[in-house]
C-alpha positions as CSV (number, residue, x, y, z in Angstrom):
1,M,0.0,0.0,0.0
2,G,1.4,3.3,-1.1
3,V,0.6,6.6,0.7
4,T,0.9,10.1,-0.7
5,V,0.5,13.1,1.6
6,L,-1.7,15.7,0.0
7,L,-2.2,18.0,3.0
8,K,-0.3,18.1,6.3
9,E,-1.0,20.5,9.1
10,K,-0.9,20.2,12.9
11,N,-4.5,18.9,13.2
12,E,-5.4,18.0,9.6
13,L,-4.1,15.3,7.3
14,R,-5.2,14.3,3.8
15,L,-3.7,11.2,2.3
16,R,-4.1,9.4,-1.0
17,I,-4.1,5.6,-0.3
18,I,-2.8,3.6,-3.3
19,G,-4.1,0.1,-3.9
20,E,-6.3,-0.2,-0.9
21,S,-9.9,-1.5,-0.6
22,H,-12.9,-0.1,1.1
23,T,-12.7,-2.8,3.7
24,A,-9.4,-1.6,5.2
25,L,-10.3,2.1,4.9
26,Q,-13.7,1.5,6.6
27,V,-12.0,-0.2,9.5
28,L,-9.5,2.7,9.8
29,R,-12.3,5.3,9.5
30,E,-14.3,3.6,12.3
31,Q,-11.4,3.4,14.6
32,L,-10.4,7.0,14.1
33,N,-14.0,8.3,14.6
34,N,-14.2,6.4,17.9
35,H,-11.0,8.0,19.2
36,K,-11.6,10.8,21.7
37,D,-9.1,13.2,20.0
38,V,-10.6,12.9,16.5
39,D,-13.0,15.5,15.3
40,Y,-13.7,14.0,11.9
41,A,-12.3,11.2,9.7
42,N,-13.6,9.9,6.4
43,Y,-12.4,8.6,3.1
44,F,-13.5,9.5,-0.4
45,P,-13.3,6.7,-2.9
46,G,-13.5,8.7,-6.1
47,H,-14.1,6.9,-9.4
48,P,-13.5,3.1,-8.9
49,E,-11.5,2.7,-12.1
50,L,-9.7,6.1,-12.3
51,D,-9.0,7.4,-8.7
52,D,-7.2,6.1,-5.7
53,P,-9.2,6.8,-2.5
54,E,-8.3,9.8,-0.3
55,F,-8.5,9.8,3.5
56,Y,-9.0,13.0,5.5
57,I,-8.4,13.3,9.3
58,R,-9.0,16.3,11.6
59,T,-8.1,16.1,15.3
60,T,-9.0,18.3,18.2
61,S,-6.0,17.3,20.3
62,K,-2.9,19.3,21.0
63,A,-1.0,16.0,20.3
64,G,-1.5,16.5,16.5
65,V,-2.9,14.3,13.8
66,E,0.2,12.2,13.2
67,K,0.4,11.1,16.8
68,V,-3.2,10.1,16.9
69,L,-3.0,8.3,13.5
70,T,0.2,6.4,14.6
71,A,-1.5,5.3,17.9
72,I,-4.6,4.0,16.0
73,I,-2.6,2.1,13.4
74,S,-0.3,0.6,16.1
75,G,-3.4,-0.5,18.1
76,M,-5.0,-2.1,15.0
77,A,-1.7,-3.9,14.1
78,D,-1.6,-5.3,17.7
79,E,-5.2,-6.5,17.4
80,F,-4.4,-8.4,14.2
81,D,-1.2,-9.8,15.6
82,N,-3.1,-11.2,18.6
83,A,-5.9,-12.7,16.5
84,S,-6.2,-16.4,16.3
85,L,-8.6,-18.9,14.7
């Protein structure tokens, strides 16, 4: 999965996610919107055959959007590492 940063500010981040499906982006969006420091998170799929999806995150915390995003992704990775069948 490739990621291109389109906008980067203290409390806002817009990313283009290359080669990712709605499933993974939906899980990330849900986790972000459930975080206490996230004001808004959503992804925009664009045209299915022409555009890669873009993800937008806005935080309310003084910690900044990168710190919140890193914490969420680390927590999700830990959940999948501990999963068993």
